[in-house]
C-alpha positions in Angstrom: 5.8 -27.1 -2.6 3.0 -25.1 -4.3 4.3 -21.9 -2.7 8.0 -22.6 -3.6 7.6 -23.7 -7.2 4.3 -21.7 -7.9 2.7 -24.6 -9.7 -0.7 -23.1 -10.2 0.8 -19.8 -11.4 2.6 -21.8 -14.1 -0.5 -23.8 -15.0 1.0 -27.2 -14.0 0.6 -29.9 -11.4 2.8 -32.1 -9.2 2.2 -35.2 -11.3 2.9 -33.4 -14.5 6.2 -32.0 -13.2 7.3 -35.5 -12.0 6.5 -37.0 -15.4 8.4 -34.2 -17.1 11.4 -34.8 -14.9 11.5 -38.5 -15.5 11.1 -37.9 -19.3 14.0 -35.4 -19.3 16.2 -37.8 -17.4 15.7 -40.8 -19.7 16.1 -38.6 -22.8 19.5 -37.3 -21.8 20.8 -40.2 -19.6 22.9 -41.5 -22.5 25.5 -38.8 -21.4 26.3 -41.0 -18.4 27.8 -43.6 -20.7 29.0 -41.6 -23.7 30.8 -38.8 -21.7 33.1 -40.9 -19.5 34.2 -43.0 -22.4 35.2 -39.9 -24.3 37.1 -38.3 -21.5 38.8 -41.6 -20.8 40.7 -41.0 -24.1 42.6 -38.2 -22.3 43.8 -40.6 -19.6 41.2 -39.7 -17.0 39.7 -42.8 -15.3 36.4 -43.6 -16.8 34.8 -44.7 -13.5 35.9 -41.5 -11.8 34.5 -39.4 -14.6 31.2 -41.3 -14.4 30.8 -40.1 -10.7 32.0 -36.6 -11.6 29.4 -36.6 -14.4 26.6 -37.5 -12.1 27.5 -35.1 -9.3 28.0 -32.1 -11.7 24.7 -32.9 -13.3 23.0 -33.0 -9.9 24.5 -29.7 -8.8 23.6 -27.9 -12.1 20.2 -29.3 -12.4 19.3 -28.7 -8.7 20.4 -25.0 -9.2 18.1 -24.8 -12.2 15.2 -26.1 -10.1 15.8 -24.5 -6.7 17.4 -21.3 -7.7 16.1 -20.4 -11.1 12.8 -22.4 -10.9 13.0 -23.5 -14.5 12.6 -27.0 -16.0 16.1 -27.4 -17.4 18.6 -30.2 -16.8 22.4 -29.9 -17.0 25.3 -32.3 -17.5 28.7 -32.2 -19.2 28.0 -31.0 -22.7 28.4 -33.0 -25.9 30.7 -31.1 -28.2 32.4 -29.3 -25.3 33.7 -32.7 -24.2 35.0 -33.4 -27.7 36.8 -30.1 -27.7 38.3 -30.9 -24.3 39.5 -34.4 -25.4 40.6 -34.0 -29.0 41.5 -30.3 -29.4 42.9 -29.4 -26.0 44.5 -32.7 -24.8 45.2 -34.9 -27.8 46.0 -32.2 -30.4 47.0 -29.3 -28.1 49.3 -31.3 -25.9 47.8 -30.2 -22.5 47.4 -32.7 -19.7 43.8 -33.5 -18.8 44.3 -31.8 -15.4 45.5 -28.6 -17.2 42.4 -28.9 -19.4 40.2 -29.1 -16.3 41.9 -26.0 -15.0 40.9 -24.2 -18.2 37.3 -25.3 -17.6 37.5 -23.9 -14.1 38.8 -20.5 -15.3 36.1 -20.5 -18.0 33.4 -21.1 -15.4 34.7 -18.3 -13.2 34.9 -15.9 -16.2 31.4 -16.8 -17.3 30.0 -16.3 -13.8 31.6 -12.8 -13.8 30.2 -11.8 -17.2 26.8 -13.2 -16.3 26.4 -10.8 -13.3 27.7 -7.8 -15.2 27.0 -6.0 -18.5 29.9 -7.8 -20.1 27.5 -10.6 -20.9 25.3 -8.2 -22.9 28.3 -7.1 -25.0 29.4 -10.7 -25.7 25.9 -11.7 -26.8 25.7 -8.7 -29.2 29.4 -9.1 -30.4 29.2 -12.5 -32.1 27.2 -12.4 -35.4 24.4 -14.9 -35.5 25.9 -16.5 -38.6 28.9 -17.5 -36.6 26.8 -18.6 -33.7 24.9 -21.0 -36.0 28.1 -22.2 -37.7 29.7 -23.0 -34.4 26.8 -25.3 -33.5 26.7 -26.9 -36.9 30.5 -27.5 -36.9 30.4 -29.1 -33.5 27.6 -31.4 -34.7 29.6 -32.7 -37.7 32.7 -32.9 -35.5 31.2 -35.2 -32.9 29.5 -37.3 -35.5 32.8 -37.8 -37.2 34.4 -38.8 -33.9 31.7 -41.4 -33.4 32.5 -42.9 -36.8 36.3 -42.9 -36.0 35.9 -44.4 -32.6 34.6 -47.7 -34.0 36.9 -47.8 -37.0 34.1 -47.1 -39.4 36.6 -44.9 -41.3 40.2 -46.1 -41.8 43.3 -44.1 -42.6 45.5 -45.9 -45.1 48.6 -43.9 -46.1 47.0 -40.8 -44.6 43.9 -41.2 -46.9 40.5 -41.8 -45.3 38.5 -44.7 -46.6 35.6 -46.8 -45.6 36.2 -49.9 -43.5 36.0 -53.4 -44.9 33.3 -54.3 -42.3 35.1 -57.4 -41.0 35.6 -55.9 -37.6 32.8 -57.1 -35.2 32.9 -53.7 -33.4 32.0 -52.0 -36.7 29.2 -54.4 -37.3 27.8 -53.9 -33.8 28.0 -50.1 -34.3 26.0 -50.4 -37.5 23.4 -52.4 -35.7 23.4 -49.7 -33.0 23.0 -46.9 -35.5 20.0 -48.6 -37.1 18.4 -49.2 -33.7 18.9 -45.6 -32.7 17.6 -44.1 -35.9 14.5 -46.3 -35.8 13.7 -45.4 -32.2 14.3 -41.7 -33.0 12.0 -41.9 -36.0 9.4 -43.6 -34.0 9.8 -40.7 -31.4 10.4 -43.2 -28.6 11.2 -41.5 -25.3 14.8 -42.2 -24.2 15.6 -43.5 -27.7 19.4 -43.0 -27.4 19.6 -44.5 -23.9 17.5 -47.5 -25.0 19.8 -48.0 -28.0 22.9 -48.0 -25.9 21.5 -50.6 -23.6 20.1 -52.9 -26.4 23.3 -52.6 -28.4 25.4 -53.5 -25.4 23.2 -56.6 -24.8 23.6 -57.6 -28.5 27.3 -57.3 -28.1 27.4 -60.1 -25.5 26.8 -63.0 -27.9 29.1 -61.3 -30.4 31.9 -61.6 -27.9 32.4 -57.8 -27.7 30.9 -57.4 -24.2 32.3 -59.6 -21.4 29.7 -59.8 -18.5 32.0 -62.0 -16.4 33.7 -58.8 -15.1 30.6 -57.6 -13.3 31.2 -57.4 -9.6 35.0 -57.9 -10.0 37.5 -55.8 -8.2 38.1 -53.7 -11.3 34.6 -52.5 -11.3 33.6 -52.5 -7.7 32.2 -49.5 -5.9 35.4 -49.2 -3.9 37.4 -48.9 -7.1 35.0 -46.5 -8.7 35.1 -44.1 -5.9 38.9 -44.5 -5.6 39.1 -43.4 -9.3 36.9 -40.4 -8.5 39.0 -39.4 -5.5 42.1 -39.5 -7.8 40.7 -36.7 -10.0 38.7 -34.7 -7.4 40.2 -31.2 -6.9 43.3 -31.9 -9.1 42.3 -29.0 -11.4 43.2 -26.5 -8.7 46.5 -28.1 -7.7 50.0 -28.1 -9.1 49.1 -30.6 -11.8 46.2 -28.4 -12.9 46.1 -24.6 -12.7 49.6 -24.1 -11.5 51.1 -26.2 -14.3 48.8 -24.5 -16.8 50.1 -21.0 -16.2 53.8 -22.0 -15.6 54.4 -24.5 -18.4 52.4 -23.0 -21.3 52.5 -19.7 -23.2 49.6 -17.5 -22.1 48.8 -16.7 -25.8 48.1 -20.4 -26.4 46.0 -20.7 -23.3 43.7 -17.7 -23.6 42.2 -18.6 -27.1 41.3 -22.0 -25.8 39.6 -20.6 -22.6 37.8 -18.1 -24.9 36.6 -20.9 -27.1 35.4 -22.9 -24.1 33.6 -19.8 -22.7 32.0 -18.8 -26.0 30.7 -22.2 -26.9 29.4 -22.8 -23.4 27.6 -19.4 -23.2 25.9 -19.7 -26.6 25.0 -23.3 -26.1 22.9 -22.5 -23.0 21.5 -19.2 -24.4 20.5 -21.0 -27.6 18.7 -23.8 -25.6 16.9 -21.3 -23.4 15.7 -19.1 -26.3 14.9 -22.0 -28.6 12.7 -23.9 -26.1 11.6 -21.1 -23.7 9.9 -18.9 -26.4 7.5 -21.6 -27.6 6.6 -22.9 -24.1 6.3 -19.5 -22.4 8.9 -20.4 -19.8 10.8 -17.2 -20.7 9.0 -14.0 -21.7 10.1 -11.2 -23.9 11.0 -9.3 -20.7 13.3 -12.1 -19.7 15.2 -11.9 -23.0 15.3 -8.2 -22.9 16.7 -8.3 -19.3 19.4 -10.6 -20.4 20.5 -8.4 -23.3 20.2 -5.0 -21.7 20.5 -5.4 -17.9 23.0 -6.6 -15.4 22.7 -8.8 -12.3 20.4 -11.7 -11.8 17.0 -10.2 -12.0 15.2 -12.7 -14.4 14.8 -16.4 -14.6 17.0 -16.6 -17.7 19.8 -14.8 -16.0 19.6 -17.0 -12.9 19.5 -20.0 -15.2 22.7 -18.8 -16.9 24.4 -18.3 -13.6 23.4 -21.8 -12.5 25.0 -23.1 -15.7 28.3 -21.3 -15.0 28.3 -22.5 -11.4 27.9 -26.1 -12.6 30.8 -25.7 -15.0 33.1 -24.4 -12.2 32.0 -27.2 -9.8 32.3 -29.8 -12.6 35.9 -28.9 -13.3 36.8 -29.4 -9.6 34.9 -32.8 -9.6 36.8 -33.9 -12.7 34.8 -33.2 -15.8 34.6 -30.8 -18.7 32.1 -28.0 -19.2 28.6 -28.6 -17.8 25.9 -27.1 -20.0 22.1 -27.0 -20.3 20.9 -29.9 -22.4 18.5 -29.3 -25.3 16.9 -32.6 -24.3 15.2 -30.7 -21.6 12.7 -29.9 -24.3 11.4 -33.4 -23.9 10.3 -32.7 -20.4 8.9 -29.3 -21.4 7.0 -31.0 -24.1 5.1 -33.2 -21.7 4.2 -30.2 -19.5 7.2 -29.3 -17.3 7.1 -25.6 -16.5 8.8 -25.2 -13.1 12.0 -26.1 -11.2 10.2 -29.2 -9.8 10.9 -30.9 -13.1 14.6 -30.3 -12.6 14.6 -31.5 -9.1 13.1 -34.8 -10.2 15.7 -35.2 -12.9 18.5 -34.4 -10.5 17.3 -37.1 -8.0 17.3 -39.7 -10.9 20.8 -38.7 -11.8 21.9 -39.2 -8.2 20.3 -42.6 -8.1 22.4 -43.5 -11.2 25.4 -44.0 -8.9 24.2 -47.6 -8.3 25.0 -48.4 -12.0 28.7 -47.4 -11.5 30.1 -51.0 -11.5 28.6 -51.8 -15.0 29.8 -48.6 -16.7 32.9 -50.4 -18.0 30.8 -52.9 -19.9 29.5 -50.3 -22.4 31.5 -50.7 -25.6 32.4 -47.8 -28.0 30.2 -49.5 -30.6 27.2 -48.8 -28.4 28.1 -45.1 -27.7 29.2 -44.2 -31.2 25.6 -44.2 -32.5 24.7 -41.7 -29.8 27.4 -39.3 -31.0 26.2 -39.6 -34.6 22.6 -38.9 -33.8 23.5 -36.0 -31.5 25.6 -34.7 -34.5 22.5 -35.0 -36.7 20.5 -33.0 -34.3 23.1 -30.3 -33.9 23.5 -30.0 -37.6 20.0 -28.4 -37.7 21.9 -25.1 -37.2 22.8 -25.3 -40.9 19.2 -24.3 -41.8 19.6 -21.0 -40.0 22.6 -19.9 -42.0 21.9 -17.8 -45.1 24.0 -19.7 -47.6 22.7 -17.7 -50.5 24.3 -14.6 -49.0 28.0 -15.0 -49.9 29.0 -12.6 -47.1 27.4 -14.9 -44.5 28.4 -18.1 -46.3 32.2 -17.4 -46.2 32.8 -17.2 -42.4 30.2 -19.9 -41.8 31.8 -22.3 -44.3 35.3 -21.8 -42.8 34.0 -22.2 -39.2 32.4 -25.6 -40.0 35.2 -26.8 -42.4 38.1 -26.1 -40.1 36.3 -27.4 -37.0 35.9 -30.8 -38.6 39.1 -31.1 -40.7 41.5 -29.9 -38.0 39.8 -31.7 -35.2 39.5 -28.4 -33.4 36.6 -26.2 -32.4 39.1 -23.5 -31.5 40.6 -23.5 -35.0 37.1 -23.4 -36.5 36.3 -20.3 -34.4 39.7 -18.7 -35.4 39.1 -19.1 -39.1 35.5 -18.1 -38.8 36.5 -14.8 -37.0 39.3 -14.1 -39.4 37.2 -14.6 -42.5 34.4 -12.6 -41.0 36.6 -9.6 -40.5 38.0 -10.1 -44.1 34.5 -10.0 -45.5 33.5 -6.9 -43.5 36.7 -4.9 -44.3 36.5 -5.8 -48.0 32.9 -4.7 -48.3 33.5 -1.5 -46.4 31.7 -2.6 -43.3 34.6 -2.7 -40.9 32.7 -0.5 -38.3 30.1 -3.2 -38.0 32.6 -5.6 -36.4 32.5 -5.5 -32.6 35.7 -4.7 -30.8 35.4 -8.0 -29.0 35.6 -9.8 -32.3 38.7 -7.8 -33.3 40.3 -8.5 -30.0 39.5 -12.2 -30.1 40.8 -12.5 -33.7 44.0 -10.9 -32.7 44.6 -13.5 -29.9 43.9 -16.3 -32.4 46.4 -14.8 -34.9 49.1 -14.4 -32.1 48.6 -18.0 -31.2 49.1 -19.1 -34.8 52.3 -17.0 -35.0 53.6 -18.5 -31.8 52.9 -22.0 -33.2 54.6 -21.2 -36.5 57.7 -19.8 -34.7 57.8 -22.5 -32.1 
């Protein structure tokens, strides 16, 4: 084990790595409950998505540990699952299996760009202002979804208003939010997961959670795995990728795949750079290799490749994009420095299969606080945008605004790109815009034209 993970070289020990892996798992385990519930809104079976979530997390996290030897964990990404559910399926009109096919294509494309110099061009093409705005917009978007899911905000005659607080689900959600915020402020490890469990327990005497269903046929292991079998591999069949490219206009499909790819790529790169610099996991040479080289010659590049493989595998299993969780920083914070941390986390994810029969008990009132808190954390990207610079503020503002108001990360990207080009052309800096941004903007505009004429 010492020879494989090089523990002494990374100034760590076996016990420290195990503790780090356990810490990372409990910090991000909330995704096991929140993610299936969100994708269930597309029509996918919640129990089936639960198993797909676990297996995709295990695959991605093991690759991080055994292939890249870095202490990062993976699972279906928050924000990306909201894009999958609300933008692509509910608003876009695609079936969940067609959406899974898009995720598969995204994963394949990202694997290709990771092993070639295309990745370098993509990293340099998107201005940092837009990168930060994308993260901030997604944060507000999923927090807004959390509030809507429990009826915290009502729409009367098309006008949003605050609920009257008579709904017990809303009251339970408020309790859950308070519990989550208190635990987060107290820096309790696994605060979000603990909040979900405690809020669910509180929901029992309130009549919201019915524990009499535990062990029933509806939630038995047989039913859970039958649900998983019903979605496994469908993305690559006639209901998935075949239907996607025969029943939909290519100019509508490409911008969505691009949005998936862009968000997934920068989500992982941002996590690596943001946590790896401070901890020393990634050196300046690693970052330079990612930006200037090709192939898989550094830990960061191998980590990126592991991320893309996990996304591809996840789509086949039946879940949306898998990404590197920033919650990995919790494990790094207690000393995790090698892939052994990731292996421990992956084992704990696999053991979570035993909880499958009780996944149906978790009410939306218990998971909504998790969405809101994750939204708060992601909104930290606002601080990195130079709002006093009007040229930066314009594209950042439209990216965030349109992401939230149109329920679409893709629309947010489109308006951000269009306004960015408008700013640069108006100020005589058109040559500063990368051809990739021009090309991507053209695809977004074509899609808008097709929608207008259709």
